[in-house]
N, C-alpha and C positions, 0 to 999 in steps of 0.2 A: 364543540360545533363539530356536525358529521363532513368526512369530506365530501359529497357528493352535494352539501350545500353551499361549497364556495360559489363564488359569482367568476363563471371563467374572465379571462385575462383578454383584454382585447385590443389593448398598447401596454408598452411600457410602462413598466413600476416605477416612477420618480421620486418619490417621499416613503419615509418610515411609514406613515399612517397608510400607505395603497399596501405594503408590504404586510403590515400587521392585519390587514383586510383577507390575506389570502393565507393566515397564519390557522394550521391546527393541529393540534401537540397530543397526539393522540399516544404518544408513549407514556406521557403522565396521565391523561384520562382515561385510558381502560387496564394501565397497569400498578402495581401497587407503592407508595411509596415506604421507605424506611418508617416505622413507625414511633422509631427513637429517634427521628428528625425534629431540627427545629423548624417550629413553623414557619419563621421567616428566611430562611435560607443563612443566614450566618454560621455556618457548622462548616468550619477551617481547622480545629484541629484534628489529628490521628484519633481513629477510633474503630472499637469492631463496631462493625456493621451486619447483625443478623439475620436479617430477613429484609422482605420487602425488593423491590427491582430499580428501584432507584432512591439517591438522596437528593431534595432540594437544596441547591449550593449559588450563593449570591458569587459571581465573579469578585475578583478582586483587581479593581482600574489599573493600568499602567499609568503612571505619571505622563502627562505632556504628551498623548499622543499625537504621532506625525505621518501620515501615507505614505508608503513606498511605491506600492502599485497593487493591482487588482485585477483578476482573469477576462478580460474583454470577452476573448471566447465566452465565457461560461455563463458571465451578466446576460451574453444576447442570447444563449441556453436558455436562461431563468427567465428572459422576459424581464430584468433590470435597467435600470438606463444606466449610463456609465458614470454619470451626476452623482449618483447615488454612492460612489467611492469616495468624493471627498465631503460629500452634505454632515455639518456638523451631527443630526443626532442619527446618522449612521456609523459616524466614526466613533463616537461614545457608546455604541453599544457593541461596535464588534473591536473595541480596543478594553472591554469587560464594565461596562459603566452600564449598567443595566435599569439608574432612574428615567423619569420621565417619559416614558415608553407610552406609545397609544395603549387606550383602554383594551385593545384586541390583541395587546402582546402581553404574555407572560413578564412578570418583573424578575424572576427567580430564574436561574439554568438547572440543572440538575446533572449526575455524574450518576456513574453504574456500577456495581463492582461482579469482578469474574473473578475465576479461579486460575491457578496456572498449572500447564503441564510442560514438560519440557522435555523434546523428541519422546513420547509416550508414556513420560514418568510424571504422575502427581505429587506436586509439591507443597511444602505449607511453612518451611523453612525460613521463606527469604519473606514473609510477613512478618510484622513486626511484634505482632501477639504468638506467632509458630501456630495459630490456627486456622487462616488461609480465610480469616475474615476481613485483613487489613488489604485485601489485593482491590485494584478498582483506577479509575480516572482518577490518579494523584494529582493531572491541571489540566486535563479535558472536560471543560466543563461545556454542553450541550444549550443554546439558548432560543434557537429558532427550530420551529416546525412547520414546514407552508410544503401547500401543495401549489407549485407554480409551472405554469404551463400542461397542465395534467399531470404532473408527477408528482410524487411525494421527495421531500429533501429534509434530513436535520443539519439543519448548520452547527458547527462544534467551537469554541475558541482554544489555542492550543497553547498551554499557559499563561491562563487568567487566574493562576493563585492555586494557594492549595484547596484541599477537599478532604473530606473523612478519610479516603483511602489513600493520601501524600505521607510517603514514609519518610517523615524527617525532613526533609527538601521545603523548598520555599514555593514551589508550585509553578517558579516561571520556566519562562524559555527562552533563550540567550538570541539574539540576529543570528548569528551564523546556523543555527538548527532551522529557526524560523525562513530564511532564505532558501537553505538547501528543501525542506519540504515543500514550501512554496513552488519551488522550479523544480522538483523532482515529479510532481502530481503532475504540472503541466506538461513537460513532456512525456511522462508515462500514458497521458490521455492522447497527445496526439500519435504515439508509436502505437496506438492501437490495443494497449494492457489494461484490461479492467483497475480501475483504481478510486479513490476517493478525490475527492477536487478540490482544486484550489479556488480560493474566495479572491479574500482580500487580504493587504500585509501593512499592520502597521508596527512600527518601532515607538521607544518613549524617547525623549531628547533629553531627558533628567535622571532616569531609574535606573541602575545597572545591579551586576550581583556577580559574585566570583564563582568561576570556574576551571578544575585542572585540563592544563591543554600543553602543548607542545611549544618548547624554545625554536626557534627560528632555526630551520636545514636541520633538524634535529632527524634521527633515523631511529629513537625509541620506541621501544613497544608501547609504555605505559607513561600518559603523561607528566611533567618533569614541574610543573610551577603552576600557579595558580594566576587565573586571569579575569579583568575586570572588564565584563560585557555589557552593553546593551541588553535589556531587555524587548521584546517582541512578542507580537499576538498574531498567528497566521489562523485564518480561520480554512478548516476543512468542512466539506459536504460530501456525504453520503445519502441514498436511501433509509440508509438505520446505519450509527455503528455496532451491533450485535454481535457479538465476537464468539467465538468457539468456546474462548474460555468463561464467558457469560452462563452459555446453555450448562458447560461442568460444573458451573457452579451449584446452581437449582439441580443437578441431577446428584450430585454430592450432600447435598441438605437433602434431599427427595429418599437419596440411598440409605441414610443413617435418622433418616425420622427425627433429623432437627429441630422441628417445630410443626403445630399440627397444622399447617397450613405448608409445608413444605412440598410437598406433590401437586398443590393444585399449582401454585407458583410457577414452576416447570412447564407443566401444562401451559400456563399462561405466557410464560414466554415463547415458547415453541411456537405457537397459534400468531404467540403475535410475528414473529419470524416468518413465519409464512405468509400470514397478509403482507406483512412492509414490506417483503424482498420478491418473494414467490406466487403472488396471485396470477399471475399473470402463464405462470408453468401448473400451477396444482388448482383442483376442482373444488373449490372452498364446500362444497355442497355434499362433498365424499365422507364417510364417515374418518373421525380424527388418526382413528388406527393407519388408515389406507394412506391419508395426507401425509404420515409420519413417514412411511418407508417412499412414497413420492418424493417427499424433501430430502433422503439420502439420498434418493437417485440424482436427483437434479443439483442438489450440492457437490457429490462425485462431480458430476459433468463442467459445473462451473469451476472447481478448484483443479483437476485437471488442463483445466483450459488456462487455467491463470498461470500454473506453473511452469508449463509450456512456453507459454509467450515470456515470460520473465527468463528461459533459460534462448529463449529466440534473441531477446533482445539484449542480452549481458548482463540482467540482472539479477543481484544479488539481493536478496531481503536483509541476511546476515543474524537476524535473533528470530527465528520463524516459530517463536512457542504459540502453544495454542491461544495465549491471549493477542496477540498480535497476529489473528487467522480470521479474517474476516466470517462470518458464517454467508454472507448474501455471495463469498467467491472473488472478491475483488482487494486489491491491495491496499494494504491499512496500515499506518502507523511508521511513518518513515524515519525510524532512528536511525541506528548506525549502518544502512544501505550502503550499496555501492556498485559501480557498474565496470564489467569486466574488461578491462584496457590490453594488458600482457595478458593472453587467454593461461591461465593454469585450470584445471577442472576442481582443483580443491579453493580458487579464489576466494576469501573472506576479510572483508574490509573490517568487520569487531573484532579487537582482540581478545575480547572474552567469547566470542562464538561458538569457534572449535569448527571441526572440520563436520559434523553430525548438520550446522546451518552452510555448508560450503557449495557455494556455484552449481556444481554438477549434483551434489546431496539432498539438491530440493525437491524433488519430485518424491523422496525415501520421506525427506521430514512433513511435507504434507501429507503423507500416509500417514504417520502419526499422529499428525492435528485430524483426518477423518477419523481414524480408529476413537481417538478418544470422544468426537461428535458421534458416533455411533454405539461405544457405550453408554452416553449420556441419554439417549434416545430410548435405548434398550428400560432403561428406569422409568423412562416414563411410560413403552408399553406397556411394561411388567406390574405398572400401577395404576393401569386403566381399569374401570368396571366395567367389563365387557366379557361375551362368554369366552369361553378355555378355548372354541376352534378359534375365532376371529385374532384372541391374541396369538397362538402359535403360529399362526397363517403370515403375521406380519412379524413377528421374531423369524422367522424361518425366511421370508422375502427381503427382509432386511438384510442379515446376514449372508445371503446368497449377493447383493450388491455390495454389499462390505468385501468379500471375498472376491472382486473381478476387479477389485482398484488396480491392481497390478498390470492387470491384463489393458485396461482402458489406458490406462497410463502411458505404459509402455507402447500401443497404439497410435496416441498421442503424437510423443513424442517422435514417432518414426515419421510420420508425413508432416510431421514439422521441418526435419532435417531433410528429408525429400526437399520439400518447397526451398527453404533458404540454398541448396545445392544446385538447382534448375532440374531434381529428376520425377520421373512421371512415378514412379517406383523407388523406397528404400531401398539403400544396399546397404546391408550391415559391414562389409569387407571393407567398401570405398569408405562409410563413416570413419570404423573404427581407425581403419590407416590417415585419416586427414585428423582426427583431434589427437594420435601419439605424434604427429609429426608435428602440427602445430606445438602441441607443449613443449617439447623437443628442441624444437627451433629459440621461439620467441614469435611471438606471431600477436600484432594488435587485433582484437578480436573484430572487430566492428569495420573494420577498414579491409579485412582479408575479405571478409563475405560482401564486402558493396562493391572489392577491383574484380572478385569471381564473378560478381553480377555479371560484367562486360565483356564473358566469354573470353577468358586470353588465351591466345595462342601458346605463348611462349611464359616460360615459369619468371623470365626477369619484368615478363607485364605484371605482376604482384611484388615486386620488389620494395614498393613504400610500405607495404602491410608487414613490411620483418623489421625486428628490432635488429638481427644481426645477419649476416648470410649463414647459410648450412654448410656446416663441411661437408666435403669430400662425400662422404657415405650417405647423408642424410639427403643431399643432393640430390644423388642417383636413386632416392626414395623418391622426392620431391618431384620428379621427371615423371617418374612410371606411375606414380597418382595423378599426374596431370594429366596423362595418356587415357589411364582408364576414367577418368571422369569426364575428357573429353568424346571417350568413347562412347561411356553410358549417356550421355545427353545426343549421342547421333551429329554432335557439330562437323563432323566433315560430310554430311548430308542434308545440312542446313542449308536453304534459301536466305537473303537477307532480311525478308519477313520474318520466317519463322523464329531466327534469329533475335529477330526485333523483341519477338512476341514473348521469348524465354525471358531474356532478357528486365524486359518490362515486369515480368512476374519476379523476376527473383530482387529486384529494386524496390518492389512492396513490401517483400518481408524483412528486406536486410536493408535496413537505416543506412541513408548519409553521414546523419550526425549523431550523437552519444553524449552523455551523461561525461566528462572530462574532469574529475575532481580539482586539478590544476587551474584551469580555467574558470572553474567556480571562486577556487579561495579568495581571487583578486576584487570579485563581486560582492562577494560579503565584506573584505575587510575595507574597501570602499566606503559602502553602507554606512561601516562603523562612524565612518568623517561626513554623512551626510552625501555623498555620492551615487548617484541607484542608476546612473547608465548604464553599468555593465550587465545590471539587473535586468533593464529594458531591452537590452541588445540581446543575454540570453532566452528571454523571453518569444523575442522574436524566432532567435534561431531553433529554438523547440517547438516552437507551432508548426514548423514541417518539415519534420527531421527526414523525411524521405527524398525530397527535392535534392538535386541538382542546386546549390548556390551561389555566389558569388567567388569570383576570382582572391577576393578578402578575407570571406569568410571559409575558404577552402585551407588558403594559407595561414588562418588562426586555429581553424577548429577541427580540420583532417587533417590532422596530424598525431605523431606519436608522440607519446608521454617523454619528456626530456630525462637523461640521465637522472640528475638532480633529484627527481620524483619519484622514482621506481620504489624504490623504500622509505620515502620521507612520513614522519609521524606527522595525525592530520590531512595528509594527503593519500597516501598508498592505505596508509589503516588508521583507525582509531577506537579507543576504549567507551568513547562514546560521544553522544551528538550534545547533549545538554538541550 
């Protein structure tokens, strides 16, 4: 059923039948299924997938599902009534049971394959078959695609059991990682950072799995014990879940002529990406060569904006491979992520991530992913049946756009830092000295910039952002820096009204509240015992991270990380999130 025939929403959706009336599965309607897939979707053993854009897969339901929470904000945006979240049929679907669905909805989900490149290097070694044909959605299964309030959304279960891409694991997500992903997506959206969205979170009252984790109070880098965890399924939603690695997969197949339709499948997935994610930016009546060049330009802009926002709010993705890079330009796959508290440019929450995916290196990592994206587009352009002049023009245009990435990223970052500092124009010396002082002193990233937004007169006004008092040599440099910054914003020349405007503008980009892992840990620990109050409390806090909170919220959530958590395994760092 074409999207333009779907009836418009005049009121909230209160039943699964009504949701089904808005379903439109463009991905599986317009693209190709793996020809070796089982017709009933019972395809749960690891195997190589050689062609096709998706594999039909039935999710594996979690046993005895129980409601934990849903995103009231996103339900409202989608036009879903809050009562749906606790509706029996809705719970069944979004805990992995696709039986007894309305005729308008598919009874089988789908998983997709993608390639892997790490910091610009193609890999096949981690694939169980060492061919690259085993990478893909190992425990993520899309179950619904629908047009809701004139926007197309894909709904994907995380932890819904194994798929053909599952590399020897059980396909489950534990409650800990599900709570983290659900809350992180809520926070990132409220922070104004492009992201996949959280819909629902259900846990099992009876099903558990073992995962490696840390002893209490451990400072070990690697987990030391196996821990039994409740399983859970969170539903994440996005306009599409097409990744850079997905485009790479089809480009690799086309490059090596892996099968007769390899180039056509590459063209199909790129055209689908443009339609799904960029139809408001790209004129679909243009020749495909021109559309592809426009795609490169607009994806670059989105990716640069995304990473600039990550640095602005202190977010570190931790594992920014091409398969974790959404081709729509939003944050995807909240695995070993973290938020910088004690500032260090090389902050990296994932022990396996390395410096190349550390906090301040994310712009460079993004550029590597973008280069792999452009490399894939070149394969498409070179294989299109167009005249030589059009082909050369498009390839040259693509090269120019790719070469501009560094300059465009630098300009965006400079503008962002200027905003955080309340400056009309970026000042390199002022910024570099500040970052050096912050790294050498021990400063809370979020609290410092929020306190700076109050336009302090004295360095002592920033004391609550310092983990330790600066030694004398740094103290002098701090005072000098503060005086130069006050001069740069012309603080002495501003009247009260002008000061208020600068404060307000700075507070719009410097959040009051952020993700503090040591405050999230008790939330998922309590949830393991059926107590969900802290999750709801964090949802409420994360809904308005820029607003001044209550005294109780400030005392609990606007504070430095306690000493015992500075190097704690599972808090300051983790080897996985499961």
